[in-house]
N, C-alpha and C positions, 0 to 999 in steps of 0.2 A: 441421348438422354436429355430431357427438357428440365432445366434448372431455373428456378426463380432467382436470377442473378442480383436483382435489386435487393431482395430480402437477405440472401446469403451474404453478399458483400457489405450490406448495411449492418448486419449482425457482426461481421468481422470488424468493421470500423468501431462499432459500439464496444466490443470486447477490447479492442486495441487502445481504448482510452485508459484502461488500467495500467498496462505497461508504459504508456506515454506518461502517465502520472508518476510512475516509478522513476523513469529517466529524469523527469523534471524535478521531482522532490529530492532525489539522491544527489543532484548536482547544483541545484539553485543556491545552496547555502555557502558557496565558497566566499563570495564577496558579501553575501547577506550576513553571515556570522561575524565577519570583520567589522562591518558597519554597526552591527548591534553592539559589539564590545567597545567600539569607539564612542558611540553615543552614551554608553553607561560608564565610560572612563575606566574600563577594565584592562589591566595590563596583562597581555598574553604573548610576551616576546618569545617564549619557548615553543608556542604552538600547541602545547598539550591541552590547554583549555578548549581550543578549537577541535582538537581530536575527540575529546569527550562529547562535545556538542554534536559533532559529525556522527559519533557512534550511537546517539540516541535513536536514530531512525533504524539502523540495523538491529538494535536491542529490542525496540518495539516490534519489528517484523519477526524477530526470532521468537518472541513471546507468543504472538498470534499464530505463527506457523506451528509452534509446538502445541498450542491449545487446539488448533484445527486438526492436528494429527491425533491427539488424544480423544477428541470428540467424534472423530470419523464422520465429519459432515459431508454429505454427498450432494446436497442441493446447491448446485453451483450458482444459479441465478440468485438465490437468497443470500448466498455468501458474498456475492459482489454488492448486493444492496447494503448489507451490513458494513462492508468495506468502505463504500461511499459515505455512509453516515459517520464512520470513524474519522474519515478525512475531514468532514465538516467540523467535528468536535475539535480536532487538532488545530484547524485554522482559526476557530473562535478563540481557543486558548491563546494562540500566538498573537492574535490581534490585540489582546489585552496588554501585550508588552509595549504597545505604542504610547502608553501613558508615561511621560518623562518623569513623573513623580515617584515611580517605583524605585525601590532601593536596588542596589546591584545584586545582592543575594536573591531577593525575591524575583527579580527580572530573569536571572539565569535559570532559577528553579522552574518558573512557569514556562520559560522558553523551552527547556528540556522536556517538560511534561507535554507540551504541545507537539514537539517533535516525536515523542514516544507514541502518542495517539496516531500521528501521521504514519509512523513506522508500522503500527499494527495494521493499518489499512493496506499498506504495501505488502505485508506478509501474506494477507489473504489473497491479494491480487496474484502474487507469484505461486501460491498454493493451488489456485483454481485455473487461471487463464490459459497456461500452456495446453492442458488437457481439454479445456473448454473449447479452444480454437479448433483442435483436431476433431472433436466430437460433433461440432456443428458444420464442419466443412463438407461440401458436396463430394461425391465419389471422384477420386483421382486428383483432388486438390488438397489432400491432407498435408503434404509437404509444404505447399505454398502457404496455407493458413498457419501451420505450425511455425514456420520461419518468420512470419509477420510479427511474432512476439518480440523478437530482438529488433526488428525494424522499427516498431513503435517506441521501444525504449530509446533508440537512437534519435528519433524525432523529438522526444522529450528532452534529451540531452542537448540537442541543438537549440531548442527553445530556451532552455536554461542558460545557455551560453550567451544568447542575445540579450536576455534579461540581465545577465551579469555585466554586459557592456553598457547597459543603460543605467546601471547603478551609479550614484554620485561618487566623486572622488573623496579621498580622506580629508582634503582641505576645505570641503564645502560645509555649510552650516548644518548644525545638528537637526534642525527641523526639516531640512531637505532630506537628510538621511532617514529620519523617522517616516516621512511620507513614502519614500522608496521602499522601506521595509514593509509598511502596511500594504502597499500596492502589490509587492511580490507575494505576500502572504495570501491576499485575495485571489491572485492568479492560481494558487494551488488548489482552490476550491472549484475552478471552472470545469476541469475534466471530470471529477466525481459528480458534479451537478448534472452535466450533460449525460453521463452514463446512467445515472439514477433516473433521469427523466425518460430516457429511451427504454430502459428496462421495465419501467412502470406503465408505459403507454404503448409501445410498439412490440418489443421483444419479450412477450409475457410467458413464453414457454421455456422450460429447461431443455436439456439435450435429449434426443431420442434414446441414447444409450442409458441415460439416467432413468428414464421411464421404463425401459426394458428391465433394468436391474430391479426396479420396484414391482415389476409384474403388471404394469398398467399399460395394456395393449392399446387402448383407445387414445390415450395421451401421446404414446410413442408414435402412433401412425399420424396423429394430428400434427405433431412436431415435424415429422418427415414430409408431410404435405406442404408445409411452409417453404421447404427447400425444393421439393420435386413436384413437377406439374403433372406427371404421368402416374396414375394409380397403380399400374403394373410395377413400376419402379419402386413405388412406396412399399408394396408387398414384398418385393425382392429384398430390399434393404432391411425391412423389418425382420424377415426370416434369417438374414445373415447375422443381424444383431442378436436375435434370439439364440442362435447357435453358438455365438462367440462370447456372449456376456451373461449367460445363465449357468447355474451350477449343474453341469451335466458330467457324466463319467468321462474321464480323460481330458477334461478341460484344465490346463495347468494353472489358469488364473485363480481357480478356486481350490487349489491343492491345499491340503492340511499341512501346517508347518511350512508355509511358503518360503520363509527365509532359509530354513535348513535344507530345503529341497533345491532352491534356486539361489543359493547364497552368492554365487559368483556373479549372477545377473544383477543382484542388488548391489554388491560391492563395486562392480564396474559402473553401473548407472549413477549411483550416488557419488562414486569417485570422480566421475567426469564433472559433476556439479562443483565439487570441491576444487578440482583443478581449474575450472573456469574462474573461480574467485581468486585463486593464487597464481594466476598467470602474470600478474603485475598490472592488469588493467585498472584496478582500483587505485594503484599508486599514481597512475597518470591522470585518471578522471577525478579522483577525490583530492589529490594534492598537486594539481597542475601548477598552481602558482609557486609553491615552494620548490617543486622539482625544476621548473623552467626559469627560475631566477626571480628578479624583482617584479613587483606588481605594477608594471607599467602598461601602456596601451598595447605594446607588442605582445605581452603575455596574454591579454584578453583576446586579441586577434588570433593568436596561436591556438588558444583554447577552442575558439569557434572553428578554426581550420581542422583541428583534430576531430571535432564532433561531426563535421561534414564528411570527413574521410571515413569515419565509422559508419555513417549513414549510407554512403556509396557502397561500401563493402557489404553491408547488410542487404542492400538491394541486389547486388551481384549474387549473393548467396542463394537468393530465391530460385535462381536458374541453374545452379551447378550442384546443389546438394544431392539431388536424385541422379545426376549424371555421373558423378565421381564417387559417391558413397560417403557415409558418415566417417568410417574408420580412416579412409585415405586422407580426407580433408583434415581430420584431427591430427594425424601424424604430420601432415604438411604444416599445420599450425604450430605444433610443438617445435619442430626444427627451425622454422623461419623465425618464430618468436625468440628462440634461444639465440640465433645469430644476430637478430636486431638488438637484443639486450647486450650482447657482447660489444656491438657497435656503440650503443649508448654509453657504456662504460669507457670505451676507448676514446670517444670523441666528446665526452662530457666537458663542457667549457669551464675552466677554472676562473676565479675572479680576476686573474691577470692575463687571461688569454681567451679571445673569442674567435680566433681564426677558424676553428672547426665547428662553430655553432651551426652552420648550415648542414654539415654532415650529421650532427646530432639530431637535428630536426628531421632529416631524411630517415634516420633509423627509427624515430618515433612514429612517423607516418607509415613506414613499412610494417612496423609492429601492428598498428591499428588496422591496416588492410588485411594482414594475415589473421589477426584475431577476429575480424568482422566476418570472414568466410569460414571460420572453423570453430573456435571455442566460444564465440559469441552466440550463434544461433543453435548449434548442434546439441550441446548437452541437455537442454530442456526438451528438445524434440526427441532425442533418444530416450530420455527417461519416460516421456509420455508414450512412446512406441513400445517399450519393453516391459515396464512394470505396471501392475494394476493401479487403479485410481488412488488408493490410499497412500501410496508411496510418494506422490507428488509433494505432500506436506513434509515428509521426511527430507526430501530434497531441498525444500525451502528452508527448513531448520538448519541443515548443514551449510547451505549457501550463506545465510545471514550470520551464522557462527563464524564462518571463514572470513566474511567481510568485516566483522567486528575485530577479529584477530589482526587483520591487515590494517584497519583504521587505527587501532591502538598501538601497534608495533612500528608502523612506518616512520612516524616522527622520530622515535628513539633510535631506530636503526640508521636512519639518514643522518641524524645528528652525530652518532658515534662513528659511522663508517663512510658517510658520503656516498659517492657514486658506486661503491662496492655493492650497494643494494641491487644494482642491475645484474651483477654476477650471481648473486643468490637466486634471483628469479630465472636467470639463464640455466643454472644448474638444475633447478626444479623442473624446467620444461624438458630438459634432456631425460630426467627420470620419468616424467610423465609420458614421454614418447615410448619408453621401454614398457611401461605399464599397459599402454593402449595396444602396442604391438603384440604383447604376449597374451593378454586376457580378453580383449574386446571382441565381440562377435558383430559382424556387419548386419544391419537391420534394413538396408535398402530393399524395397519391394517384397518384404516378408511380413507374414502375419505374426502377431505377438506370440501366439502359442507355439509357432515354429521356431521363433528366436529362443524362447525359453527352453524348448526341447534341445536346441543346440548347446545351450549352457549346461543343461542337465547331463547330456552325453559327455561334454568336456569334463565336468566335475567327476563323473563316474570313471572316465579314463584316467584322470589324475589320481 
């Protein structure tokens, strides 16, 4: 099968700029927020102010995902263009904060507003990109393209870690901090700008699947020709899409009352998204400094080390997901994450004892490796494989809602119970393993309609 690899993989890289922006924006504000409050002389010793600032991105993403779900937008390329423009709006608003004459209240309000717009762009990215990647992938590369979603997020996280290391220390002059804040904000516009440029100049077609659903045969075949160089293959792929993506008798994707008919498929697929956000990964990535101790150079290096570990795990997952299957890897992830969190609790270094610090770091790294090959890439891939297109927005809504809960609750839980927070996440992973073992159907190598039929038979049996 002749494939235009330059076009296909170029499209992959273009779409990957969205999740890269997600990883960058969700993690760049650890030291950024701290410097912002230092320059505005804001006292945030409890960390709750930072928690609210951190939560503005998930809140904006939750809003846009919910709106995307209600509006049932199907034009993926147009959705990404809107998302890129929203990111620009957020960056422009946050650059306004570089004015040192702004009062504290006004500064924080505008800062949160900019973060909200940036969050709205991220909500659209996550509602569109996972399915978009699979739909533009050449035949046989769906798993590779789908797993690249998490890979690009990790690349963004690593970039944000290096930016965090370059941020000035708390004892440097305020004007130096303001310059660093402005530069970091401008960086947040680079990925959306590049994606917008490519979508408007090179990748000007939506997915073949989208055009088939609209009944536009000419545009569907034209989009397929951009990926496949053989006209015979174009016709074959078009006919396959025509059979699987149109409202024909017996096609479960277009069943009336989809949720009531395939409710277990929906519950499991959305449940995996919620589990992904409640594994504890946000505790480590969003609150790395407070979890790992004082904000010194070791903390920054450790943050970069954990980001690189996550990237290596995401790379490894590209080659093992199809070999071992989604369900097996998720069960492995649940159990190993639970064990590593037990280790984090046991070896958590107290203020008066640092002998076990190395063991604590080992447990965190082991958790990141386990998460990177299981709960990192698989939930979004599974959701795109099992449920029809509109449910991706529902998954995004639940994902960001879960993230908000974690962002707001973690400082309070950690303040009240300390390292016991690790035991709470360990217990949740054990319960998640039971849920997956009992209810999840394997999707490896199966068509969506066949997976849905398995869920339907299971529900009838139950």
